[in-house]
C-alpha positions in Angstrom: 131.8 -11.3 23.9 134.1 -8.5 22.8 132.8 -9.0 19.3 129.7 -7.1 20.3 131.7 -3.9 21.0 133.7 -4.6 17.8 130.5 -4.8 15.7 129.0 -1.7 17.4 132.3 0.2 16.6 132.1 -1.1 13.0 128.6 0.3 12.7 129.7 3.7 14.1 132.2 3.7 11.2 130.2 2.3 8.2 126.9 4.1 8.7 128.3 7.7 8.7 130.6 6.8 5.8 127.6 5.5 3.8 125.5 8.5 4.7 128.3 10.9 3.7 128.5 9.2 0.3 124.7 9.8 -0.1 123.8 6.1 0.2 120.3 4.9 1.3 121.4 1.4 2.3 124.6 -0.6 2.8 124.7 -3.7 0.6 127.9 -5.3 1.8 130.7 -4.8 4.3 134.2 -6.2 3.6 136.2 -7.0 6.7 139.8 -8.0 7.1 140.3 -10.2 10.2 143.8 -11.2 11.3 144.4 -14.7 12.3 145.8 -13.5 15.6 143.3 -10.7 16.2 141.2 -12.8 18.6 138.1 -11.9 16.6 135.8 -14.8 15.9 134.0 -14.4 12.5 130.9 -16.4 13.5 130.4 -14.1 16.5 130.8 -11.0 14.3 128.0 -12.4 12.1 125.8 -13.2 15.1 126.2 -9.8 16.7 125.8 -8.0 13.3 122.4 -9.8 12.9 121.4 -8.4 16.3 122.7 -4.9 15.9 121.9 -4.1 12.2 118.1 -4.3 12.1 116.5 -0.9 11.8 119.7 0.6 10.4 120.8 1.2 6.8 123.0 -1.9 7.2 120.1 -4.2 7.8 120.4 -7.1 5.4 123.9 -6.2 4.4 126.2 -9.1 3.5 129.4 -9.4 5.6 132.4 -10.5 3.6 135.2 -11.6 6.0 138.7 -12.1 4.6 141.3 -13.7 6.8 144.7 -11.9 7.2 147.5 -14.4 7.7 150.2 -14.0 10.4 153.4 -12.6 8.9 156.8 -12.4 10.4 160.2 -10.8 9.8 163.1 -13.0 10.8 166.4 -11.2 11.5 168.4 -14.4 11.5 167.8 -15.3 7.8 166.0 -12.3 6.4 162.7 -14.1 5.8 159.7 -11.9 5.6 156.3 -13.5 5.0 153.5 -15.7 6.3 153.7 -18.5 8.8 151.0 -21.1 9.4 149.0 -20.7 12.6 150.4 -23.0 15.2 153.8 -23.3 13.5 155.5 -20.5 15.3 159.0 -20.9 13.8 160.6 -19.2 10.8 159.7 -21.4 7.8 163.2 -20.9 6.4 165.6 -21.3 9.3 163.3 -22.5 12.1 164.3 -19.5 14.2 162.0 -18.2 16.9 163.5 -14.7 17.4 161.3 -13.0 14.8 158.9 -10.1 14.8 155.3 -10.4 14.0 154.5 -8.0 11.2 150.9 -8.8 10.4 147.9 -10.8 11.3 146.7 -8.8 14.4 144.4 -6.7 12.2 140.7 -6.2 12.3 139.3 -3.4 10.0 136.6 -2.5 7.5 138.3 -2.8 4.1 135.4 -1.4 2.1 131.7 -1.2 1.8 129.2 -1.3 -1.0 126.2 0.9 -0.7 123.4 2.2 -2.9 
C-alpha cells in the first residue's frame, strides 16, 4: 500500500516540472526501480491509473526500468551486480560486502508536450 504515497509523491514532482517547462501534458514518465526498493511495479501502475485522471499526466505511459542490486566486496575487490536471492559475492562467495545499489526509486525522466 505504500505505493500509493510513492505515486502521489511522484506526481508532486513531475507535474510541477512539466508545468515549469511549459508543457500542456505529460506523455511518459521513466522510473528507475531498485530490485531491493520494496516497490512493486504493478502496484505503481495501478495507483497511477487511480491518481492521474484529471491531471496533465492522465494517459501518460509509465516506463519502469529495474535497477539491479550491486555490491562492493572488500575481500576480493569485486564491485558489481549480484542476482536477487544469491547474496554472496560472485567472485569469492564472501558475505561481508556492502550494498552499493538497488535500493533506488526515482523519476529518471519525463516526456511532455
